[in-house]
N, C-alpha and C positions, 0 to 999 in steps of 0.2 A: 637706254635705248634709244640714237638718233631716228629722225621717222625715213632716211636714206636705207640707215643701219636694218628695220625696224623689215620695212618692205624688202630689202635682201634677202632679210633670213627666213619670210612670211613663203616668198618666189622659192625657195630654196627647198621649201618641202615638200612640191608638185612633180609630179615627174611628167604629166603632161597627155594628150591624147590628141589625135591625127586622126581622124577617118579618112578616106579611101572611096569611099562607094557606099550610097547609102543602105546603113544595114537589114534596112522592116519598108514596110508601106509604111508613108503616111496616113494612117487610121486608126480606128481606136483595136487596140488589142481585145483577140478573142480571151471568150473567158477561161483561164485553169479549174482543173481539173486538181484536188489538192484530196492527197490520201494522210488518216491521219499519223501520227507522231505513235508509232512502235510501240516506246514506251516513254518516260520521260528527262529531258534532256537537262543531262547534270554539265552544269558549264563549269569550266575552268576559272578557281579565284586573283588569279595573278597574268596579270594579260603587262602588252609591251606594247606598240605603234613603233612600227619602222622604219625608213627612208632606204629600202633597200636598192646600191648600187650594179643596177644594168647590164655591167659589163663585170659583176663580180664571177669568180669560178668559183664552182663544186667545195673548192677547199676552206675556198673562201666563208663559203655559207658555212659549210659544217665546223669552221670552230666558229660564226658567228652563232651559231643556233645552239654551242654545247654550251656557249658563254653565256649564255641566257638559262640555259638549264639550269645550271648550274648556279646562279642568283637563286634560284626560283620559279618564276615564272617558269608560268603552267601557258600558257600562250601569245599568239607571235601575231603583231597586225600588221604586213607590213603591205605598203603603199603602190599599188600595180596599174591602176589609172585614176589619169588623174587629170589635166586639162591638155595635153596634148597625146602623146605615145601608148598604145594598151602594154602593159608585161607581160599577155596573155593570150593566145588566139583568138581572137574575133573574127566571127564573119562580117566581111564589109568594113575594118577598121582595119586600121597599120597598126601592125605590132612590129614594137621595139623589137623585141627578144622572149620568147619565150618563158621570159621567167621563174612565174608560177607556179610552171610546172615543172621544175629543175626545183625549187621551191622548197613546194610540200613533201618529198617522201624524204627530203634530206632535213624536215622539221623532226618529220615523228621521228625518224632516227632517235635523236641528239631527246625524243622525251617530249614534243612540243604538238600541241594543239595551232592549226595553220587557221586564221579567218582573213579573206583576201579583205582591204580596205579600198574601197572605189569611191573619186567623188561621185556625186549624184545630182547635181544642179547647174554646176559653171563649165560651160563649151566655149572653150577658145580657140575652135578649128577655123581655119579660114574660111572650107567648104561650104562645111552648116552654117557659120555666117554667112553666104555671099551666096547660099541659096536655101534659105530658110531663115531671112532677117527678122519673119513673122514669128519664129517658136521664143528671141526674149520678150524677159519680162522689162515693163515702159518704166521709170516710174512717170510721179503725178506732176510733174514737169513736163511730158511727155515723151522724153524720152528714153531710145532703146538700152538695153544695159550690157548691148555688144560695143554703142560704136559710144556711147556715156556712160561706160562703171562706174560705178560708187569707188570712192578712197584709190581704189588700185589697178591696171590696166587690167590683171585678170579675174577682176567681179562681173565676168560675161554671166551671169544669169539668167535660163529657159524659166520659161514660165509651170508651174508643175499644172498648173490647170490645162495647158490645152492638151486632148487626145495624143498629139498626133508626138508632145513630147513626149508621155506616160508610157508608150507609146518605144520609142529614144532608149529611153533609162528605161526599160523592162527590159528588153532586148541583152543588156550587161547584164543582170542578174543573171537572164536566161543563162550567157554563156555560162557564169562559172558557176552557177548551178547546175550547169550540163559534167562538171569535173568532177569524177563520182566518189576521190581525192580530199576534196576541198572541203575542212570541217564546217567551215559556214563566211557570209558574206557580213561587211561592216560597212555602211553605209557614213558618211561625211557630210557637209555641206548640202543636208538631206534641211530645205528651206530657202527660205528668200534672202535680199540681202542687209544686212543691219542695218535698223531706224536711226537705231541712237547703236555710237562703240561705245561697247564698256567707258566703263571715265576715265580708268589708265589707259587705256590707248587713246584716248584722245589728242590729245598733246604733240606724240605721232604724225597726226596730221595737220596738224594747226588748224584745228577745229574743238570746237565751241559749241556741243549740242546742246541745250537747254530746255531744248522742244524740236515737237520733228519736222523738218523740211523735206519741203518736194524733191529733193535730190536725190534726197534716200529713200521715201517710200515707193512702198512698189506692190503689186500691181495695178496698172491701169492700162493694161493692154488690151485689142480689141474682145477679148473671146472674157476676160476678167470682167470689161465693162458689160461686153449683152451680158452674160450670163446673170450680176448682177443686177443690171436694168427690168429682166426677167423675172427676175425674182421680189425686187419689189419696187418692179416703177418706179424709182432713181437710179441716174447716171452716177457712178462716184466720185467724177468728176465738180458734180453740184456740190455735192457735200458738204458744209460751210465748216463745219474740223472734224476731219478724216480720224485724227489722234484721239477723239472718244466717241465717235463711234462705232457703240459695242454689232452690232450685226453688221457693219462692214469689216468690222477686226479677223468676229467671224468665218466672213465667208473668206478672207484672205489662209486663216487655218486650217478650214475645211478643202483647200485647196492641193494643200499639200500631204493635210491626214486622207485624203484621198486617194493622193497617187500609195502614196506609201501602205496603206491597207490593202487596196482593189487591187494596185501591179507592181507592187513590187514582193510584200508578203507572200501572195500567190504562189508565184514565180522562185519565191526561194523553196516555201516546204512543197512545191512538189514534186520536188528532188530530196526532202524532206533536207536541210541545210538548215542549221543556226543562221538564226538572220537575230544582226544589232547594230548600235549607232552610236554614232561619237553626238552627242546633243547639249547644247545650251543653256544657261541657271536662268541667262535672260532672254530666255523666251521666247515672250512677248515682244517684243527687243526684232527679230529674226519670223516674225511668224510660223513657227517651231512648235506647234499644242504634240510636243511631244508625248506627253503622258498619255495620249490619245491611241500614237501609235501599236498595231498589235505586234512586238516586236519580244522576244524572247528575251531580252535586256541590255541597260542604257549602260551608256559608256558616261555619262556627263561629263564633259572637261571645266572639270574647278579652278581653273589657274589664277588664283586670288592677287595675283599682283597684277595683270588687270584689269580688275574691278575695285581697285587701291583697296582690300582687304587682307585682315588676318589669317591663320593658321584655322586659327574656330572656324571663320566662313565658310570652310569645304566643308567640316561638321555639321556647319546649320541645312546649307545648301545640300546637302545629301538628304536630311529630316527633311525637307520640304518638296522633297524629289519625293521618294516613299511617303509625303502624305497622298502629293495629287496621282500617283499610280494608285494609292489604297493595299498598299502591301502586299500589292498582286505579282511586279517582275522585280526577279533584283538591282539591286544596282550598281553598279563598279565603282567605283571616285574617280575622276582620271585629276591627274597631280603634275603639272607645267615644274620640269626639273630645274628649269631656270627659278624658276621661284623659291626653289628650296635648298640651294644651292651652302647653304651656311651648317653647322654638325649639328645634329638634331634636329633639324626642319623638316627631314624627309618622315622619321619619326613623327613626328608630331604631326603632319597631316596624316600620316595614312590611321596613326593613332583616334581623330577627331572625326577620319569616313567611317570607324569602326564605331567607334561612340555610335555613333545616331544610324546605324543599323544598315551600312554597308556590308554586303554579301564578300569586299576583298576593291581592290587598287585595279588604275592602269596606269600607263606612266610616258610621257614625252616626252623624247626615245630615246631608241637604245641608241641611236645615233649621240645622245646631248650626253651621257651619263658616265659618270666619271669613277673613281676608282672609290671614291668616300661612298659615295650614294649607293654605287655594287654592293658595297658591302655593308649597307643602311639595311638594304630593301633586303638580305637573305637573314639578319640580323631578325630583324623586324616578320619573316615569312616564319625561320625557324621559333620562332617563338612562338605559334600564333599555330604551329602543326600540331 
């Protein structure tokens, strides 16, 4: 896939988010009281990400959900919040259409759980950029993500350490959690920009990343710099070799972990919602120490082609993930359909995940499923039922 084609494809996965008014005060969120779960969560085994058409009719949605269920999927992850408009009602935000509210009963009618898939850290809204430019992550070059995004234009990442940003993101989770019939909330882009891209993606951007370069290294905003200096007495900009400074690495990991565990998880659990995330196998490169997230389950994106790896790698990464989690949380290994297009590849990739301890699998995305792949998944699920 050429660079322009790849950018067009990835941009096409976004729905977008546009905000019409400040949805919350720019202060640290108040603590949330969390009631214990009444019973142990029983999670689906077979998941599918879905990029819905905002203009889809109920009949079209019913047909899609019936097709998903006939394949054997148990949960659908529709993308309802990305970098421009929301596809659900949320106070203070512009809603393109309340599609999520229509989708939930239709998915349930088809026998599917529905977990709302939301982008977490990127924000491409012009009002937020204009009114809150200080919310954005800053590279080691001193350039903010909203004016100098890495790789592609939509990589306008917020800084996960800022209290205002944590409140801003928590508001999304609260709004979703308040939807009574919603089964769960699924976090995506819950990280910082890639300091080093997966090896197979680098040619798409005409770059070679043989080390950590300043323009891709985040975050050096005033909040992160002052916080680290208060903790250690060192300004991160003065670190001679940041790529090998374990304390500075951990400080960035902790920013994301703290936002997830102290703000997003409590917001979901206050309404007894399942909360999961799409996470990276090369977690160090995106400052995403996700094995410390207090989530119910993980859907790692084991897209082997991006890493120039074979299908056995899917199992290897599944095992590594479970080991980092000390076997305490379930893994539903994520497969990228364009990387398993040939006959037998999908079955091999799924078997590799299962053999390494996965509780199930997830595929990206329903929109890309071929008829051959549908039959392959149906066959695998029937064999494992």
